[in-house]
N, C-alpha and C positions, 0 to 999 in steps of 0.2 A: 378509870383509865385502863385501856387494854394494853397488854404487853405486845411488843413488836420485836422483830429481829432485824438487825442491820447486817446484811450479808455482803461481803466483798470478795471478788475473784482475785486471788493472789498468785495463782499459778496458771500457766497456759493449758488449754484443753487440746492443743495440737498433739496428735498421736494417741489420744484417748478414745475409748470405745464410743460408738454412736449413742449408746444409751446414756452415758454420762454427759455427752454434748446436749442431748435433748433435755436432760434434767436442768442443766445450766440455762438453756434457752427458756425453759418453762418458768424459771425464777427471774428471767429478765436480765441475765448476765451474758453479754455478748462480747465484751472487750475487757482486757486486763485492767485492774484497779478501779473497776466500776463498782459502785455501791448501790444496793437497793434496800428499801425498808419493807418488810413483809409482815403480815400478821403471824403471831406465834400460835400455830395450829399443829396438830400431830402430822398432818400431811406435809407441811413445810419442813418440819423437823426431820421427817423421813427423807425428803429430798436432800436436805443438807447432809444427812448421814451417808447418802450414796456418793457424795462428792466432797466429803470432809477434808480430803487431802488436797483439794484445789481452792477451798474457800476459808474465810474466817467469818464467824458469826458472833455477834454481841447482842445481848438483850438490852433494849431501850424502852423507856416509858413512852407510850403512844399519846400523841397530842390529838384529841378528837377533832373531827371536822364538823 
């Protein structure tokens, strides 16, 4: 089973730089308290690091499709 990350937007991106907004949109987070499950890759971890002050991330075991 592959590892996945459950990422939730917990703070608003209003007033934040456009680069941070683009990172959130790239992860699929457009509204507050939305949660997405993403693959645990170095690219996704880097995106989370850019907006760590706006999101929470939890490792979960991936259920294969």
